[in-house]
C-alpha positions in Angstrom: -48.0 133.7 -138.6 -50.6 132.7 -141.1 -51.3 136.4 -141.9 -47.6 136.9 -142.7 -47.6 133.8 -145.0 -50.8 135.1 -146.8 -49.1 138.4 -147.5 -46.3 136.8 -149.5 -48.7 134.3 -151.1 -51.0 136.9 -152.6 -48.2 139.3 -153.5 -46.6 136.4 -155.4 -50.0 135.5 -157.0 -50.3 139.0 -158.4 -46.7 139.0 -159.7 -47.3 135.6 -161.4 -50.6 136.8 -163.0 -49.0 139.9 -164.4 -46.6 137.7 -166.4 -49.4 135.8 -168.1 -49.8 137.3 -171.6 -53.5 136.6 -171.8 -54.3 138.1 -168.4 -55.9 141.6 -168.3 -53.6 143.1 -165.7 -54.8 146.7 -165.8 -58.5 146.0 -165.7 -58.0 143.3 -163.1 -56.1 145.5 -160.6 -58.6 148.4 -161.1 -61.5 146.0 -160.4 -59.8 144.7 -157.2 -59.0 148.3 -156.1 -62.7 149.2 -156.5 -63.9 146.2 -154.5 -61.4 147.0 -151.7 -62.4 150.7 -151.4 -66.1 150.5 -152.0 -67.0 147.1 -150.3 -64.3 145.8 -148.0 -63.1 148.9 -146.2 -66.7 150.1 -145.5 -67.5 146.6 -144.1 -64.6 146.8 -141.7 -65.7 150.3 -140.5 -69.3 149.1 -139.9 -68.1 146.0 -138.1 -65.7 147.5 -135.6 -66.6 151.2 -135.0 -70.1 150.6 -133.5 -68.6 148.3 -130.9 -66.1 150.9 -129.5 -66.5 152.2 -125.9 -64.9 155.6 -125.3 -62.4 156.3 -122.5 -59.5 158.7 -122.0 -57.0 155.8 -122.4 -58.0 155.5 -126.0 -56.3 158.9 -126.7 -52.8 157.4 -126.7 -53.1 154.7 -129.3 -55.6 156.6 -131.4 -53.6 159.8 -131.1 -50.5 158.1 -132.3 -52.1 157.0 -135.5 -53.4 160.5 -136.3 -50.2 162.1 -135.3 -48.3 159.8 -137.7 -50.6 160.8 -140.6 -50.4 164.5 -139.8 -46.6 164.3 -139.5 -46.4 162.6 -142.8 -48.4 165.4 -144.4 -46.2 168.1 -142.9 -43.0 166.3 -143.8 -43.7 165.4 -147.4 -45.8 168.4 -148.3 -43.1 171.0 -147.2 -40.2 168.8 -148.5 -42.0 168.3 -151.8 -42.8 172.0 -152.2 -39.2 172.9 -151.5 -37.8 170.3 -154.0 -40.4 170.9 -156.7 -42.2 167.5 -156.6 -45.4 166.9 -158.4 -48.7 166.9 -156.5 -49.2 163.2 -157.3 -45.8 162.3 -155.8 -46.4 164.2 -152.6 -49.9 162.7 -152.3 -48.5 159.2 -152.8 -45.8 159.6 -150.1 -48.2 161.3 -147.6 -50.7 158.4 -147.8 -48.2 155.5 -147.9 -45.8 157.1 -145.5 -48.4 158.3 -143.0 -50.6 155.2 -142.6 -49.3 151.8 -141.4 -50.4 148.2 -141.9 -51.6 148.1 -138.3 -54.1 145.3 -138.7 -53.2 142.6 -141.2 -49.5 142.8 -140.3 -49.8 144.5 -137.0 -52.3 142.3 -135.2 -50.4 139.0 -135.5 -47.0 140.6 -134.6 -48.4 142.4 -131.6 -50.4 139.3 -130.5 -47.2 137.2 -130.7 -45.2 139.7 -128.7 -47.7 141.1 -126.1 -50.6 138.7 -126.1 -54.3 139.5 -125.9 -53.9 142.6 -123.9 -51.5 144.0 -126.4 -53.8 143.1 -129.2 -56.6 145.2 -127.7 -54.3 148.2 -127.8 -53.4 147.4 -131.5 -57.1 147.3 -132.4 -57.5 150.8 -130.9 -54.6 152.1 -132.9 -55.9 150.5 -136.1 -59.7 151.0 -136.0 -60.4 154.6 -134.7 -56.9 155.5 -135.6 -55.7 154.2 -138.9 -59.0 153.2 -140.5 -60.9 156.3 -139.5 -58.1 158.7 -140.5 -57.9 156.9 -143.9 -61.7 157.1 -144.4 -61.8 160.8 -143.5 -58.5 162.8 -143.9 -57.2 160.2 -146.3 -59.9 160.9 -148.9 -59.3 164.6 -148.6 -55.5 164.1 -149.2 -56.2 161.8 -152.2 -58.6 164.2 -153.7 -56.4 167.3 -153.2 -53.3 165.8 -154.6 -54.9 164.1 -157.6 -54.5 165.6 -161.0 -58.0 167.0 -161.0 -58.3 170.7 -160.0 -61.5 170.5 -157.9 -63.2 173.4 -156.1 -63.6 173.1 -152.3 -67.3 172.3 -152.7 -66.5 169.6 -155.2 -63.9 168.1 -152.8 -66.4 168.0 -150.0 -69.0 166.5 -152.2 -66.6 163.7 -153.2 -65.7 163.0 -149.6 -69.4 162.6 -148.7 -69.8 160.2 -151.7 -66.8 158.1 -150.6 -68.2 154.7 -149.4 -65.8 154.3 -146.4 -66.6 157.8 -145.1 -70.4 157.2 -145.5 -70.0 154.0 -143.6 -68.0 155.8 -140.9 -70.9 158.3 -140.4 -73.4 155.4 -140.2 -71.1 153.5 -137.8 -70.8 156.6 -135.5 -74.6 157.0 -135.5 -75.0 153.3 -134.5 -72.3 153.8 -131.8 -73.8 157.0 -130.3 -77.3 155.5 -130.1 -76.2 152.0 -129.1 -77.9 150.4 -132.0 -76.8 146.8 -132.5 -76.8 144.9 -135.8 -78.1 141.4 -136.2 -75.8 138.4 -136.1 -76.2 137.6 -139.8 -75.2 141.2 -140.8 -72.1 141.0 -138.6 -71.1 137.7 -140.2 -71.4 139.2 -143.7 -69.5 142.4 -142.7 -66.7 140.3 -141.1 -66.4 138.1 -144.2 -66.2 141.2 -146.5 -63.6 142.7 -144.3 -61.5 139.5 -144.2 -61.1 139.4 -147.9 -59.7 142.9 -148.2 -56.1 142.1 -147.6 -55.9 139.2 -150.1 -57.6 141.2 -152.8 -55.4 144.3 -152.1 -52.2 142.3 -152.0 -53.1 140.6 -155.3 -53.7 144.0 -156.8 -50.4 145.3 -155.6 -48.6 142.2 -156.9 -50.2 142.9 -160.3 -48.6 146.4 -160.3 -45.2 145.5 -158.7 -42.2 145.8 -161.0 -38.6 144.9 -160.1 -36.8 147.6 -162.1 -33.1 148.3 -161.1 -33.2 151.7 -162.9 -36.6 152.9 -161.8 -36.9 156.6 -161.2 -38.9 155.8 -158.0 -35.9 154.3 -156.1 -34.8 157.5 -154.3 -38.4 158.3 -153.4 -38.9 154.7 -152.2 -35.9 155.0 -149.9 -37.2 158.2 -148.5 -40.7 156.9 -148.0 -39.5 153.8 -146.2 -37.0 155.8 -144.1 -39.9 158.0 -142.9 -42.4 155.1 -142.4 -40.1 152.6 -140.7 -37.6 154.8 -138.8 -38.7 158.5 -138.5 -42.3 157.9 -137.6 -41.8 155.4 -134.7 -38.8 157.6 -133.5 -41.1 160.6 -133.3 -43.7 158.6 -131.4 -41.0 157.3 -129.0 -39.6 160.8 -128.3 -43.1 162.3 -127.8 -44.6 159.5 -125.6 -41.5 158.3 -123.7 -39.2 161.3 -123.4 -41.7 164.2 -123.5 -44.9 162.8 -122.0 -43.0 160.3 -119.8 -45.3 157.5 -120.6 -43.7 154.1 -119.8 -46.0 151.1 -120.1 -46.8 148.1 -122.3 -49.4 150.3 -124.0 -46.6 152.6 -125.2 -44.6 149.6 -126.4 -47.4 148.4 -128.5 -48.1 151.9 -129.9 -44.4 152.3 -131.0 -44.5 148.9 -132.7 -47.7 149.8 -134.5 -46.2 153.1 -135.6 -43.3 151.1 -137.0 -45.4 148.9 -139.3 -45.0 148.9 -143.0 -47.3 151.0 -145.2 -51.0 150.5 -145.2 -52.3 148.3 -148.0 -55.6 150.1 -148.4 -53.9 153.5 -148.4 -51.8 152.3 -151.3 -54.9 151.1 -153.1 -56.6 154.5 -152.5 -53.6 156.4 -153.8 -53.4 154.2 -156.9 -57.2 154.7 -157.5 -56.6 158.5 -157.6 -53.6 158.2 -159.9 -51.0 159.1 -157.3 -47.9 157.3 -158.6 -49.3 153.7 -158.7 -45.9 152.2 -159.3 -44.4 153.8 -156.3 -47.4 152.8 -154.2 -46.9 149.2 -155.0 -43.2 149.4 -154.3 -43.9 150.9 -150.9 -45.9 147.8 -150.1 -43.9 145.2 -152.0 -40.5 146.2 -150.6 -41.7 147.8 -147.4 -43.2 144.7 -145.8 -40.2 142.4 -146.0 -37.8 145.3 -144.9 -40.1 146.1 -142.0 -39.5 142.7 -140.4 -35.9 143.8 -139.9 -36.8 147.3 -138.6 -39.4 145.9 -136.3 -36.8 143.8 -134.5 -34.9 147.0 -133.8 -37.9 148.8 -132.4 -38.9 145.8 -130.3 -35.4 145.9 -128.7 -35.9 149.7 -128.1 -39.2 149.0 -126.3 -37.5 146.6 -124.0 -35.4 149.5 -122.6 -38.5 151.6 -121.8 
């Protein structure tokens, strides 16, 4: 519950700060975005990934996260091409529609509904699923859909210079060779990871605008429809009806798939100039609306 309170506190803080005439809004949210992407996200990757122990059971929660992201790319890319959307708009919706808030929002909700066992499944969905897909495929998407026309070699070079991806490679090396980090290092990494959500939420609040005539409304509705309804519906059909998987693990996976947009994905999209205003709206409006849609999906899981 405290995580949910923090979400609204820091969103509100950002909104209040943007209304202070003397406050440097643009430079502030750009600085916060940089800290989130270059410091906090790499710390999370280095803290969790080396601890993972592989088993075939990981495929279901991890697979759902990757499937959701790939589905988002296919849906918004082909729809955008058909309707003549800009590359930046497509990239924005792919990132914010394909990656969910599976940790800061997902952990407390799953823990409240399914207990510690459910939380372990949520962590698998989030860490090797959401976090790794964001740190790898996410940077490719952000780079490709940005306004820059980069050659393939330039895109690859940018990915290998992206701090979360570099930290992911280091984390995989530590995992494969069972290299443990010292306690003091883990404490620092955990702290840096813990401040990511407050910083990111403040940044989003700084950019959030309540405009009744905004040109982004129709895209916001489509993005939220995909993230909160179509994505969990696809995972439900695939896992329950097609693969005939009926267990608490599937319940948790569906709930995680139904979470609102990922905060860090929004920050990444904003950093690459992919419709920053729409990115902040996907978070600012998506989180409170998701509390209603999550009730619906929880009731659906009770029938499995």
